[in-house]
C-alpha positions, 0 to 999 in steps of 0.5 A: 567571639568577634574573631570567630564571626569574622573567620567563618565568612572568610572561609566560605568565600575561599571555598566558593572562589575555589569551586568557581575556579574548578568549574571554570577550568572544567568548562574550558576543558570540555569546550576544547575537547568538543572543538577538537572532536569537530562537528557531529557526524551524520548517518549516510544510510538512507534507510535511517533517514525519514522525510517528515514533509507533510501534505494537505489532502481533501477527501469529500470536503474533509481536509487531512494533514498527513506525512508525505513519506508513505504516499511517496514510498508506496505509490509507484507512480501517482503520488511519486510523480505528483510530488516530483513535479516542479512547483511554479511558485515559491510562495507556499500558499500557491503550492497545491497541498502545502496549506490547509486552504489549498489542499490536493483534492482526491476524487474517487475515494471516500473518507472511510477508505482514506482513513483506513489507508492512513492506518495501514501506511502509518500503523500505531502499533509495532505488531504490523498491520492494523486490525480492520474489518472486511469492508475497511480492507476492501477500501484499502485494496480499492485505493491501492489499485487506484493510486498504484500501491502494489505493496499495499494491495498485496497486504490487503489481499492477504488480509481479505483472503483470511476472511469469509469471502463468499464466492460471489464476493471473490468474483466481483472483487477479483474482477474489480481489483485484479485478483485472479486467484479469487476469480478462479476460486469463486468460479470453480465454487459456483460451477461446481455448485451454483446453490452456493450463492443466493438469488440476490447474490447471483443477480449482482454478477449480471445475467450474462455471467449467471448464464455462463456459470450455469452453462459451464456447470451443465457441460463440465463432465464428472471427470473434469469436475473431480480434476480441477487442475485440468479444468483450469489449466492454462492453454494460452500465453501469460502477460504481465498484470501491471502492464496490462491492467495498471498502465493506460492503454493496456500494454501487453507484455508476455512473460514466461512464468509469474516469477519472471521479471517483466522486460517493460516495467521490471516487475515480477508479476508474482510479487507486484500485486497485479499477478499475470493475465492469461490469454486462454481462448480455447480452454474449457474455462473460457465458458466463463466470463474471465478477466484473464481474457485480453480480447 
């Protein structure tokens, strides 16, 4: 009995020592393998690298802490230039936008507009753009034009174009946010039938615009009313919409067609989100107040 009790512990100790020896050997072998493999490789593809730097913005007294990536990527000038400026101090607290106490203030924007933009820049679903109301997409379009985000503006225009925009809305938004297609559609509808807008809606356009719409409606002949293409044909020159509208000073750069790369800003008007501007002083459509006129 006593021998049996002595043998069992001795056997357990032998097995434990053997297991430790095997484990130690495996660990040494794994370490040698890792050392021979060298440091872990890193990708050189910039499209797979995401910059997670953040920034603090203040809108209407409310501070937002967001990722810089979307603003730097989609803003072709405003935020890209802002973040590229050298910082005068190495202390984080002194750098504007680096802390909650010293945020970058964004005028000309409401909290609801900013929050809608955030949903577009950083969607929480994999199916594409978020589902927003007409008012929210209008706010996105507004700040996209304000901060030079043509790709975001293009998405907003596409979404709004699928919604129920009334003729007066198309004219007002087309003027304000440089969407020539909406202007054309809104004017054609009201010239063809002014009753498509209520009195209150018409008044939002201003009496000068109202007068010209009714004047054009009376002067357009039946033949021209049925031939919309001729009524709105271009007679003048085409200019890059970005250079004429987005750049300060309204630089006029002529292009041969909307698919031609602009020689000044290197943008294709049809894809830039700004389109082309038409100088058309002689066409019948000049009876209407046009955003497409440069003089």
